[in-house]
C-alpha positions in Angstrom: -74.8 27.2 45.1 -71.3 28.3 44.3 -70.0 28.0 47.7 -71.6 24.6 47.9 -69.8 23.3 44.9 -66.5 24.8 46.1 -67.2 23.0 49.6 -68.1 19.6 47.7 -64.8 20.0 45.6 -62.7 20.9 48.7 -63.9 17.7 50.6 -63.4 15.6 47.5 -59.8 17.1 47.2 -59.5 16.5 50.9 -60.7 13.0 50.9 -58.5 12.0 47.9 -55.5 13.7 49.7 -56.4 11.6 53.0 -56.7 8.4 50.8 -53.4 9.0 49.0 -51.5 9.4 52.4 -53.1 6.9 54.7 -52.2 3.4 54.7 -54.9 0.9 55.7 -57.9 3.3 55.2 -61.1 1.9 56.7 -59.3 -1.2 57.9 -58.4 -2.3 54.4 -55.1 -4.1 53.6 -53.9 -1.3 51.4 -50.8 1.0 51.4 -51.1 4.8 51.2 -52.3 5.1 47.3 -50.5 8.2 46.7 -47.0 7.0 47.5 -47.9 3.4 46.0 -48.7 5.0 42.6 -46.1 7.6 42.7 -44.3 7.8 39.3 -40.9 7.7 40.5 -41.2 5.9 43.6 -44.2 3.5 43.6 -45.5 0.8 41.5 -44.4 2.3 38.2 -40.9 2.2 39.4 -41.1 -1.6 39.9 -42.7 -1.7 36.5 -40.0 -0.1 34.6 -37.3 -1.8 36.7 -38.6 -5.2 35.6 -38.2 -4.3 32.0 -34.5 -3.4 32.3 -33.0 -7.0 32.6 -30.2 -8.1 34.7 -27.7 -5.2 36.1 -24.5 -4.5 34.6 -21.1 -2.9 35.4 -19.1 -2.7 38.6 -20.2 -2.7 42.3 -18.0 -1.5 44.9 -18.9 -2.8 48.6 -16.9 -2.4 51.4 -16.6 -6.1 52.4 -13.5 -8.5 52.1 -15.6 -11.1 50.5 -17.2 -8.7 47.8 -14.9 -10.0 45.1 -15.8 -11.9 42.0 -17.9 -11.9 38.9 -21.3 -12.8 38.1 -22.5 -13.5 34.5 -26.1 -13.3 33.8 -27.3 -15.6 30.7 -30.5 -15.0 28.5 -32.7 -16.3 31.2 -31.4 -14.1 34.0 -29.8 -16.9 35.7 -26.4 -16.0 37.5 -23.2 -17.7 37.0 -20.8 -16.7 39.9 -17.0 -16.9 39.4 -14.8 -16.5 42.6 -11.7 -18.0 44.1 -13.0 -18.7 47.3 -16.3 -20.5 48.4 -16.9 -17.7 51.0 -16.7 -15.2 48.4 -18.9 -17.0 46.2 -21.8 -17.4 49.0 -21.4 -13.6 49.6 -22.5 -13.2 46.0 -25.0 -16.0 46.1 -26.6 -13.9 48.8 -26.6 -10.8 47.1 -28.0 -11.9 43.7 -30.6 -14.0 45.5 -31.7 -11.2 47.6 -31.8 -8.9 44.4 -34.1 -11.4 42.6 -36.1 -12.9 45.7 -35.9 -10.7 48.6 -39.7 -10.7 49.6 -40.0 -14.2 48.9 -37.0 -15.0 51.3 -38.6 -12.6 53.9 -42.2 -14.1 53.8 -41.1 -17.8 53.8 -39.1 -17.2 56.8 -41.9 -15.3 58.5 -44.5 -18.3 57.6 -42.2 -20.7 59.3 -41.3 -18.7 62.4 -45.0 -17.6 63.0 -44.3 -13.8 62.1 -46.8 -13.1 59.4 -49.2 -11.3 61.3 -46.4 -8.5 61.8 -47.0 -7.6 58.1 -50.4 -9.2 57.2 -52.6 -8.5 60.4 -55.0 -10.7 62.1 -55.8 -13.0 59.1 -52.8 -15.2 59.8 -52.8 -15.1 63.5 -54.0 -18.6 63.8 -51.1 -19.9 61.7 -48.6 -17.8 63.6 -49.8 -19.3 67.0 -49.6 -22.8 65.5 -46.1 -22.2 64.3 -44.7 -20.8 67.6 -46.4 -23.4 69.9 -44.9 -26.1 67.5 -41.4 -25.0 68.3 -40.3 -23.8 65.1 -38.6 -20.6 66.7 -37.0 -22.6 69.4 -35.7 -25.0 66.8 -34.2 -22.4 64.6 -32.6 -20.6 67.5 -31.0 -24.0 68.8 -29.6 -24.6 65.2 -27.9 -21.1 65.2 -26.4 -21.7 68.6 -25.2 -25.4 67.7 -23.8 -24.0 64.4 -21.8 -21.4 66.5 -20.4 -23.9 69.1 -20.1 -27.3 67.5 -19.7 -26.3 63.8 -17.9 -23.0 63.6 -17.0 -23.7 59.9 -20.4 -24.0 58.6 -21.6 -21.0 60.8 -18.9 -19.0 58.8 -20.6 -20.4 55.4 -23.9 -19.2 56.4 -22.4 -15.9 57.6 -20.8 -15.2 54.3 -24.3 -15.7 52.6 -26.0 -13.6 55.1 -23.5 -10.7 54.6 -24.3 -10.9 50.9 -27.9 -10.5 51.5 -27.5 -7.7 53.6 -25.2 -6.1 51.4 -27.7 -5.9 49.0 -30.7 -4.5 51.4 -28.2 -1.8 52.7 -27.9 -0.2 49.3 -31.5 -0.5 48.6 -33.5 2.8 48.5 -37.2 2.7 49.6 -38.2 3.6 46.0 -36.4 0.3 44.9 -38.2 -2.0 47.4 -39.8 -5.0 45.7 -43.4 -4.2 45.0 -44.8 -6.6 47.8 -43.1 -4.4 50.4 -44.9 -1.4 49.0 -48.2 -3.0 48.8 -47.8 -3.9 52.7 -46.1 -0.8 53.6 -43.3 -3.0 54.8 -39.5 -2.5 55.0 -36.8 -5.5 54.5 -35.3 -6.7 57.6 -31.7 -7.7 58.1 -31.0 -11.1 57.1 -29.7 -13.3 59.9 -28.3 -16.8 60.4 -31.6 -17.4 62.3 -33.5 -16.6 59.0 -31.4 -19.2 57.3 -32.3 -21.8 60.0 -35.8 -20.9 59.8 -35.5 -21.8 56.0 -34.2 -25.2 56.9 -36.8 -25.6 59.3 -39.5 -24.8 56.9 -38.4 -27.3 54.4 -38.3 -30.1 57.2 -41.9 -29.3 58.1 -42.8 -29.4 54.4 -41.4 -32.8 54.2 -42.2 -34.3 57.4 -44.6 -32.5 59.8 -47.6 -34.8 59.4 -49.0 -37.3 61.7 -51.7 -39.8 61.8 -50.9 -40.9 65.5 -54.4 -39.9 66.6 -56.4 -41.5 63.8 -54.6 -44.7 64.2 -55.1 -44.8 67.9 -58.7 -44.3 67.2 -59.2 -47.0 64.5 -56.9 -49.6 66.9 -59.3 -48.7 69.8 -62.4 -48.9 67.8 -61.6 -51.8 65.6 -59.4 -54.3 67.8 -56.0 -55.4 66.8 -57.3 -58.1 64.4 -59.4 -55.9 62.2 -57.0 -53.1 62.5 -54.3 -55.2 61.1 -56.6 -56.4 58.4 -57.7 -53.1 57.1 -54.4 -51.0 57.6 -51.5 -53.3 56.8 -48.3 -51.6 56.8 -46.7 -53.3 53.6 -48.2 -53.5 50.2 -47.1 -56.7 48.4 -46.9 -55.2 45.3 -44.6 -52.3 46.2 -41.2 -52.2 44.5 -39.0 -50.7 47.2 -36.1 -48.3 46.7 -33.5 -50.8 47.9 -34.4 -53.8 45.7 -36.6 -56.7 47.0 -34.6 -59.6 48.3 -31.5 -57.6 49.5 -29.8 -59.5 52.1 -29.2 -56.8 54.8 -26.0 -58.1 56.6 -25.3 -54.9 58.3 -21.9 -54.4 60.0 -21.6 -53.9 63.6 -21.9 -50.0 64.5 -23.0 -47.8 67.4 -26.2 -45.9 66.7 -26.0 -42.1 66.5 -26.8 -40.3 69.6 -29.7 -37.9 69.9 -29.2 -34.4 70.8 -31.2 -32.5 73.3 -34.4 -30.5 72.8 -34.2 -26.7 72.8 -33.7 -25.2 76.3 -36.6 -23.2 77.6 -37.0 -20.7 80.3 -38.5 -22.0 83.4 -41.6 -20.1 84.5 -44.4 -20.8 86.7 -46.6 -23.2 84.6 -50.4 -22.5 84.5 -53.2 -23.8 82.5 -54.1 -20.7 80.4 -57.6 -19.9 78.8 -57.1 -20.3 75.3 -60.5 -21.2 74.2 -60.3 -18.1 71.6 -57.2 -19.1 70.0 -58.5 -22.2 67.7 -56.0 -24.3 65.9 -57.2 -24.4 62.2 -55.2 -24.2 59.1 -55.2 -20.9 57.5 -53.9 -19.5 54.3 -51.4 -18.6 53.2 -49.1 -21.7 53.7 -45.7 -20.6 52.0 -44.2 -24.0 52.9 -47.4 -26.4 52.6 -47.1 -29.3 55.1 -49.7 -31.4 53.8 -48.8 -35.1 52.9 -49.2 -34.2 49.0 -45.5 -33.5 48.7 -43.3 -36.1 47.0 -40.9 -36.4 44.1 -39.0 -38.6 41.6 -35.6 -39.3 41.0 -33.6 -42.2 39.4 -30.3 -42.8 37.7 -29.6 -45.7 34.9 -26.0 -47.2 34.4 -24.0 -47.4 31.4 -25.2 -50.6 30.5 -28.9 -49.2 29.8 -27.8 -46.0 28.4 -27.4 -45.0 24.7 -24.4 -43.1 25.9 -22.8 -46.0 27.5 -22.4 -43.8 30.6 -25.0 -42.9 33.5 -27.8 -40.7 33.3 -29.5 -39.2 36.3 -33.0 -37.6 36.3 -34.8 -35.8 39.1 -38.1 -33.7 39.8 -38.8 -32.9 43.3 -42.7 -32.5 43.8 -43.5 -29.3 46.0 -45.7 -26.3 46.2 -45.9 -24.6 42.7 -45.7 -20.7 43.0 -44.6 -17.5 41.6 -41.7 -16.9 42.1 -40.6 -20.7 42.4 -39.3 -22.3 45.4 -36.1 -22.7 43.4 -33.3 -20.3 42.5 -31.1 -21.6 39.5 -27.5 -20.7 39.8 -23.9 -21.8 38.8 -21.1 -21.4 41.6 -17.6 -21.7 40.3 -14.7 -21.4 42.9 -11.4 -22.6 43.5 -12.6 -26.0 45.0 -15.6 -26.8 42.9 -17.7 -26.0 39.8 -21.6 -26.7 40.1 -24.7 -25.9 38.6 -28.3 -26.5 39.9 -30.7 -25.0 42.1 -30.6 -23.5 45.5 -33.2 -22.6 48.1 -33.5 -18.5 48.4 -32.5 -18.0 52.0 -30.0 -20.9 52.3 -26.4 -21.1 50.7 -25.2 -23.6 48.3 -26.6 -25.8 45.7 -29.2 -28.2 46.9 -30.0 -30.4 43.6 -27.6 -30.4 40.8 -24.2 -31.4 39.0 -20.6 -30.8 38.8 -17.9 -31.8 36.2 -18.0 -35.6 38.0 -21.4 -36.2 39.5 -25.1 -35.6 39.5 -27.6 -35.9 42.3 -31.0 -35.4 43.3 -33.5 -35.9 46.3 -36.8 -37.2 47.1 -38.7 -37.0 50.2 -38.0 -40.3 52.5 -41.7 -40.1 53.8 -40.7 -41.8 57.1 -42.7 -41.1 60.2 -40.4 -38.8 62.3 -43.3 -37.0 64.3 -44.5 -38.8 67.6 -47.2 -37.8 70.1 -47.3 -38.3 73.7 -49.9 -38.4 76.2 -48.3 -37.0 79.3 -49.0 -38.1 82.8 -49.6 -34.8 84.6 -49.5 -34.6 88.4 -52.1 -31.9 88.8 -54.8 -29.7 86.7 -52.2 -26.8 86.1 -49.8 -29.1 84.0 -46.9 -27.7 86.1 -45.2 -31.2 86.5 -45.4 -34.7 84.9 -44.2 -38.0 85.6 -41.8 -40.3 83.7 -41.3 -43.5 85.2 -40.9 -42.9 88.8 -39.6 -39.3 88.6 -41.5 -36.3 88.7 -40.5 -33.5 86.4 -41.1 -29.9 86.3 -42.5 -28.6 82.9 -41.0 -25.3 81.7 -42.8 -22.5 79.6 -41.3 -20.7 76.8 -42.8 -17.0 76.2 -42.9 -15.7 72.6 -43.9 -12.5 71.3 -46.2 -12.5 68.5 -46.4 -9.2 66.8 -49.6 -8.1 65.0 -50.0 -5.4 62.3 -52.1 -2.4 63.9 -52.5 -4.3 67.2 -51.0 -5.0 70.5 -48.6 -7.9 70.5 -49.7 -11.2 71.9 -47.7 -13.5 74.4 -47.8 -17.0 73.5 -46.8 -19.5 76.3 -45.9 -22.6 75.5 -45.6 -25.7 77.9 -42.5 -27.9 77.1 -41.8 -31.5 78.3 -38.8 -33.9 77.8 -41.1 -35.3 75.0 -41.5 -32.0 73.3 -43.9 -29.0 73.4 -47.7 -29.3 74.1 -48.4 -27.7 70.9 -52.2 -28.0 70.3 -54.6 -25.9 72.5 -57.8 -26.7 70.6 -59.9 -28.8 73.1 -61.8 -30.3 70.0 -58.7 -31.5 68.6 -57.5 -35.3 69.0 -53.9 -33.7 69.6 -55.1 -31.4 72.5 -52.8 -31.4 75.3 -50.2 -33.9 73.9 -46.5 -33.5 74.0 -45.0 -33.4 70.2 -41.4 -35.0 69.5 -40.5 -34.3 65.8 -37.2 -34.6 64.0 -37.3 -30.7 63.2 -37.1 -29.9 66.9 -33.3 -30.9 67.1 -30.1 -29.9 65.6 -28.0 -33.2 65.9 -24.4 -33.1 67.1 -23.5 -36.5 66.5 -21.9 -36.2 62.9 -18.9 -34.3 61.5 -20.6 -31.2 60.2 -24.2 -30.0 58.9 -26.2 -29.9 55.8 -24.1 -26.9 54.6 -21.0 -29.2 54.6 -23.1 -31.8 52.9 -24.1 -29.6 50.0 -20.6 -28.2 49.9 -18.9 -31.5 49.6 -21.6 -32.5 47.1 -20.7 -29.6 45.0 -16.7 -30.8 45.4 -17.4 -34.5 44.9 -15.3 -36.5 42.4 -16.7 -40.1 43.1 -18.8 -42.2 45.2 -16.6 -42.3 48.1 -16.8 -38.4 48.2 -20.7 -38.6 48.1 -20.7 -40.9 51.1 -18.6 -38.8 52.9 -20.9 -35.9 52.1 -24.0 -37.7 53.3 -22.5 -38.5 56.7 -23.2 -34.8 57.9 -26.7 -34.7 56.6 -29.5 -34.6 59.2 -32.8 -33.3 58.3 -35.5 -33.8 56.6 -34.8 -37.7 55.7 -34.3 -37.8 51.8 -33.6 -40.4 48.9 -30.4 -39.3 47.4 -29.9 -40.7 43.9 -26.5 -40.4 42.6 -24.6 -40.8 39.2 -21.1 -40.0 38.1 -18.9 -40.2 34.9 -16.9 -43.1 36.1 -19.9 -45.5 35.9 -21.4 -45.6 39.3 -25.0 -45.1 40.3 -26.3 -45.1 43.9 -29.2 -44.4 46.1 -29.4 -44.0 49.7 -32.2 -43.1 52.2 -30.1 -40.6 54.3 -30.8 -38.4 57.3 -31.1 -39.1 61.1 -33.6 -42.2 60.9 -35.3 -42.8 64.3 -34.1 -46.0 65.9 -37.5 -47.7 66.7 -35.9 -51.0 67.3 -35.8 -54.3 65.6 -38.5 -55.5 63.1 -41.1 -57.1 63.5 -42.0 -55.5 66.9 -44.1 -58.4 68.1 -44.2 -59.3 71.9 -44.2 -62.9 73.2 -48.1 -63.0 73.2 -48.0 -62.2 69.4 -49.4 -58.5 70.1 -48.0 -56.1 67.6 -46.0 -52.9 69.0 -47.6 -49.8 67.4 -45.6 -47.6 69.4 -44.9 -44.4 67.2 -47.8 -45.3 65.0 -50.3 -44.4 67.5 -50.3 -42.0 70.4 -47.7 -42.9 73.0 -47.5 -43.2 76.6 -45.4 -40.2 77.9 -45.0 -41.9 81.3 -42.7 -44.6 80.0 -38.9 -44.3 81.0 -37.9 -44.6 77.3 -39.3 -42.5 74.4 -40.2 -44.4 71.0 -36.7 -43.5 69.8 -33.7 -42.6 72.0 -31.0 -42.6 69.1 -30.9 -43.1 65.6 -29.9 -45.8 63.2 -26.0 -46.0 62.6 -25.0 -44.5 59.3 -23.7 -47.7 58.0 -27.1 -49.1 58.5 -29.1 -46.8 56.5 -31.0 -48.3 53.5 -28.5 -48.0 50.4 -27.3 -49.6 47.2 -24.5 -49.1 44.8 -24.5 -50.4 41.3 -27.6 -53.0 41.6 -27.6 -55.8 39.0 -30.8 -54.6 37.5 -28.9 -51.5 36.1 -30.8 -48.7 37.6 -31.9 -46.9 40.8 -34.9 -45.0 41.6 -37.3 -43.5 44.2 -40.9 -42.0 44.1 -41.3 -41.9 47.7 -42.4 -45.4 48.2 -41.1 -47.9 50.9 -37.2 -47.8 51.2 -36.9 -51.4 51.7 -39.0 -54.7 51.8 -40.4 -56.1 55.0 -37.0 -57.9 55.5 -35.2 -54.9 56.8 -34.2 -55.4 60.3 -35.3 -52.1 61.8 -38.8 -50.9 62.3 -40.1 -47.9 60.7 -43.4 -46.3 59.5 -44.6 -43.9 57.3 -46.9 -42.6 54.4 -45.6 -44.4 51.3 -47.2 -43.6 47.8 -47.6 -46.8 45.6 -48.0 -46.0 42.2 -45.4 -43.7 40.8 -42.5 -45.8 41.9 -43.9 -49.0 40.5 -44.5 -47.8 37.4 -41.1 -46.1 36.9 -39.4 -49.1 37.7 -41.5 -51.2 35.4 -40.5 -48.5 32.5 -36.9 -48.6 33.7 -36.5 -52.4 33.7 -37.5 -52.6 30.0 -34.7 -54.0 27.8 -33.9 -51.1 25.2 -31.3 -48.6 25.9 -32.4 -45.1 27.1 -31.2 -41.6 26.4 -32.1 -38.2 27.8 -35.1 -37.8 25.7 -36.5 -41.3 27.1 -35.5 -39.6 30.6 -37.5 -36.5 29.9 -40.6 -38.5 28.4 -40.7 -40.5 31.7 -40.7 -37.3 33.9 -43.5 -36.0 31.7 -45.3 -39.4 31.6 -49.0 -39.1 32.7 -49.8 -42.9 32.9 -51.3 -43.9 36.2 -51.1 -47.5 37.8 -53.9 -46.7 40.0 -56.2 -46.1 37.2 -54.9 -49.2 35.4 -55.4 -51.3 38.4 -58.7 -49.9 39.7 -60.5 -49.2 36.4 -61.0 -52.6 34.9 -62.3 -53.9 38.3 -65.0 -51.2 38.4 -66.0 -51.6 34.8 -66.4 -55.2 35.0 -69.1 -54.7 37.9 -71.3 -52.3 35.7 -74.4 -53.7 34.3 -74.3 -52.4 30.6 -77.7 -53.8 29.7 -79.4 -51.4 32.3 -77.3 -48.3 31.0 -78.9 -45.2 29.3 -77.2 -43.7 26.3 -75.5 -41.2 28.5 -74.1 -44.2 30.4 -73.0 -46.1 27.7 -71.0 -43.2 26.3 -69.2 -42.6 29.4 -68.6 -46.5 29.9 -67.1 -46.7 26.3 -65.1 -43.8 26.8 -63.4 -45.4 30.2 -63.2 -48.6 28.4 -61.0 -47.0 25.6 -59.0 -44.9 28.0 -55.1 -45.8 28.1 -55.0 -44.6 31.7 -53.1 -41.4 31.0 -54.2 -38.2 32.7 -54.0 -36.3 29.5 -55.0 -32.3 30.1 -57.8 -32.4 27.2 -59.2 -35.7 28.0 -62.7 -36.3 30.0 -62.0 -40.0 30.9 -59.3 -39.0 33.8 -62.0 -36.5 35.0 -64.9 -39.1 35.1 -62.6 -41.8 36.6 -61.3 -39.2 39.3 -65.1 -38.6 40.4 -66.2 -42.2 40.3 -63.2 -43.5 42.1 -63.8 -40.9 45.1 -67.7 -41.5 45.2 -66.8 -45.3 45.4 -64.4 -44.9 48.0 -66.7 -42.5 50.0 -69.3 -45.2 49.8 -67.1 -47.9 50.8 -65.5 -46.3 53.8 -68.5 -45.0 55.4 -67.8 -46.9 58.7 -64.1 -45.8 58.7 -64.4 -42.4 57.4 -61.6 -39.9 58.2 -64.4 -37.3 59.2 -64.9 -39.6 62.0 -61.3 -39.8 63.2 -60.1 -42.6 61.2 -57.1 -42.7 59.1 -57.3 -42.6 55.3 -57.8 -46.1 53.8 -55.3 -47.1 51.5 -56.4 -47.2 47.7 -54.0 -50.2 47.3 -55.7 -52.1 50.0 -59.2 -51.0 48.8 -58.2 -52.5 45.3 -57.2 -55.7 46.7 -60.4 -56.2 48.6 -62.3 -55.1 45.4 -60.3 -57.7 43.6 -60.3 -60.8 45.9 -63.0 -60.0 48.4 -66.0 -58.4 46.9 -68.4 -59.4 49.2 -66.3 -58.1 52.4 -68.1 -56.3 55.0 -66.5 -53.1 54.2 -68.5 -52.7 51.1 -71.8 -53.0 53.1 -73.2 -49.4 53.8 -74.1 -48.9 57.3 -77.0 -46.6 56.8 -79.1 -49.0 54.7 -80.9 -52.1 55.8 -79.7 -54.2 52.7 -76.4 -55.9 52.5 -74.4 -54.2 49.9 -71.4 -55.8 47.8 -68.7 -54.2 45.8 -70.8 -54.6 42.7 -73.7 -52.8 44.2 -71.4 -50.0 45.3 -69.7 -49.7 41.8 -73.3 -49.4 40.2 -74.4 -46.8 42.6 -71.4 -44.7 42.5 -71.5 -44.7 38.9 -75.4 -43.9 38.4 -74.9 -41.0 41.0 -72.2 -39.6 38.9 -74.4 -39.8 35.8 -77.1 -37.8 37.7 -74.5 -35.2 38.5 -73.1 -35.2 34.9 -76.7 -34.5 33.7 -76.9 -31.5 36.0 -73.3 -30.2 35.6 -71.4 -31.8 32.8 -67.9 -33.2 33.6 -65.3 -31.5 31.6 -61.9 -32.0 30.6 -59.1 -33.1 33.1 -57.5 -29.7 33.1 -60.6 -27.9 33.9 -61.4 -30.3 36.4 -58.1 -30.7 38.2 -57.8 -26.5 38.0 -54.0 -26.5 39.0 -53.2 -22.8 39.6 -50.1 -21.2 39.6 -50.4 -18.3 42.3 -48.2 -15.7 43.7 -46.3 -17.0 46.9 -48.0 -14.4 48.7 -51.3 -15.1 47.0 -51.7 -11.5 45.8 -54.4 -11.5 43.2 -53.0 -10.6 39.8 -49.5 -11.8 40.5 -49.9 -15.4 39.4 -49.9 -17.1 36.1 -53.5 -18.8 36.2 -54.1 -22.4 35.4 -51.4 -24.7 34.6 -52.2 -26.2 31.1 -50.5 -29.5 31.4 -50.9 -33.3 31.9 -50.5 -35.2 35.2 -52.1 -36.5 38.5 -50.3 -37.2 41.8 -50.3 -41.0 41.0 -48.5 -40.4 37.5 -44.8 -39.5 37.1 -45.8 -35.9 36.1 -47.5 -35.5 39.5 -49.2 -32.4 38.9 -52.4 -32.4 41.3 -53.7 -29.0 42.8 -50.8 -26.6 43.8 -48.3 -29.3 43.8 -46.1 -30.8 41.2 -42.7 -31.2 39.5 -41.1 -28.0 40.9 -37.5 -28.6 39.1 -37.1 -31.1 36.3 -33.8 -32.0 35.6 -31.9 -34.6 33.5 -27.9 -34.9 33.4 -25.8 -37.0 31.0 -22.7 -38.0 32.8 -19.4 -38.1 30.6 -16.1 -36.2 30.1 -18.2 -33.1 30.0 -21.5 -33.1 31.4 -24.7 -32.4 29.4 -27.7 -31.3 31.4 -31.1 -29.9 30.7 -33.8 -28.4 33.4 -36.8 -26.2 33.7 -39.2 -25.1 36.5 -42.5 -23.2 36.2 -41.3 -19.6 36.7 -38.0 -17.5 36.2 -35.1 -16.2 38.0 -36.9 -12.9 39.0 -39.2 -12.1 41.8 -40.7 -9.0 40.2 -44.0 -9.6 38.7 -43.1 -7.0 36.2 -40.3 -8.7 34.8 -40.4 -11.0 31.8 -38.2 -13.4 33.8 -40.9 -13.6 36.5 -43.0 -16.4 34.3 -40.3 -17.3 32.0 -40.3 -21.1 31.9 -43.8 -21.5 32.8 -44.9 -22.3 29.0 -41.6 -24.4 28.7 -42.5 -26.4 31.8 -46.4 -26.8 30.9 -45.4 -27.9 27.2 -42.8 -30.3 28.4 -39.9 -28.5 27.0 -36.3 -28.2 28.8 -33.5 -25.4 28.7 -29.9 -26.3 28.1 -27.9 -26.2 31.4 -24.2 -25.5 30.2 -21.6 -25.9 33.1 -19.3 -23.1 32.3 -15.5 -23.8 33.2 -14.0 -20.3 33.1 -14.9 -16.7 33.0 -14.1 -16.2 29.6 -16.4 -19.2 28.5 -19.3 -17.6 30.7 -18.7 -14.1 29.4 -19.1 -15.4 25.7 -22.7 -16.4 26.5 -23.5 -13.6 29.0 -26.2 -11.0 28.5 -24.8 -8.9 31.3 -22.0 -9.1 34.0 -21.5 -7.6 37.4 -17.9 -7.1 38.6 -17.4 -6.8 42.3 -14.3 -5.3 43.7 
């Protein structure tokens, strides 16, 4: 018996030793537990490091750019002071890597299709998708173009990369961020290619969406007249970014040239058996490319401001995660002094202010992705026809590394219209060539986005702002601007596809939907062969109404002379413009209140129409209670209210019953709510309200009552709760690691309200700037500077953001001023 116990003890000890020293035991995605829990090298090292606060003292790095000072404030925000912009970017790279290294790594892996190298097979589908859609090729082209056409900008990104690598080089394994230890991963050298992937990832996040296949299906199924009736491209109630009625007298100017696609190696093209490589979306999506991304920005003139000077406000709506997508920073150099937020992995400040101006951006929402059906000459897809020419296809080969498995070779066929990006035969995009703005790095411009941001940081007035925007290419953004001299402006900026003049109607009255639907790849000219002249981009300076604003709505009214398509939300922009047009003067507090406003024009316009069609005499006590609650509701998506939760469920059920014959699950595009409301108000007996599966003829009133009754039955079985619980917006870790998130966000809002919190999307950075002799600014995002989950600065800001509070954003003018407020100082020498 004694020997048996000893043997069991030995086996148990041996098992624990094996578990402690073996990574991925039994196929589980865990590190070697002994090393991970080692008291001086593992998790506890990160836990103690997270409690020590920002670093202090002198740092000696053998690099000519390693000079300057970094002052950390109480929230661990770095304020960098140097003599030279290249020095500042070196230090920016260093401090960003110190706080956000793993986030930078995993975000670029997500865009470049390299997640499986560290996460294994569970991300294979996404990686294959990213490779086939050309993101690696696009990033490589960007770097080559920076080198050859824009060497000054290349020097800027190299300075940033050198700072990142200086931090990595001095990092001991025991000091790796905890995520590296969990995944048994090592940091990799940061290259300009990775910064290019960050840029392409943001472009994907903002633009990589297409309804070409669904619109093509709707047009073919419904016919031109019914299609035009159900899917009009212009909402008459819309209040565009450039005020309606603007006379577009555009100066003569040449279109901007289109740069070539990435080159690909020519290989024998063959039709591969890819049936086991289905193309479905898989988590995690570190840059979420769904259409939920949006933003708000606006600026009011001195005539509407209590300070008699302009005030600017901005809040980009992106995916919310910990750590935040943004990194707060101040850069003070010999040429500029600027504060705002940057993207970890890219140099410069993206949204911010200096001593003279302030700016913010919203997504342009224009359609910059087209799909083409190619005229292949044979089943092998080795060549295709454009016009009378036969062109050989090329094939690009990419290596996809997979943790614990042999690497895959991904072969992607490329054409002059773009890559053949979808191999799932069940997809409506199967075998189509994809032309997208992210594939290009444009050369018909003075410089790149890096120079745009640099010149924005330097800008003194509106003319400087205009110069800066000339170099900007992607993604298309609405830049709101204000300065201390009294100017306000907004411009829809970027390389905007020139689809020809609007309206696009031929001599027979047939609308040209090229670009809205799947296009013919055999035509000699693509849908766009060049881009709008810079001078023709939608823009306005100092409008008579005293404010500029955008919330992803239409950039112009239907009098704009160029044709464009897009996905333009209808509600936030109209409400913000209504509020800003009111007579009273506004200050920074009113700007904050508007950013936090939870009023929904969607509910305001739809709910009364639904309530008017309910037969109250037949309602039960339960039904009457809900009816009265909704009748008394002020259309605000307040977190503790049940009314918005019931309305959300009711409108969606009504929508589902109404659109049964044009259901997106059957290949149709989403039916616009503003168009549904128009029919509900003016054509309640429209055939769309007839449910196809029943023998009777339904009307809007019948569907409204049925949806309400079905919801009452649902509520009786599972009571509808408060809006915050029904919405269930979670703030998760960027790598979706359990336990590293912050749980449910306890805040108001909905995607139809200015405070557009919905699901995992919402205001990722709120900023308000009062311009004057010295700017005053406030800002907040849901998170903190640190990427270490053990640090108090990992979640610093979450509560403030949820409660609608802001931090002061002082712009220090000298090292001495910054040192007085600093909690710690790093001196590079």
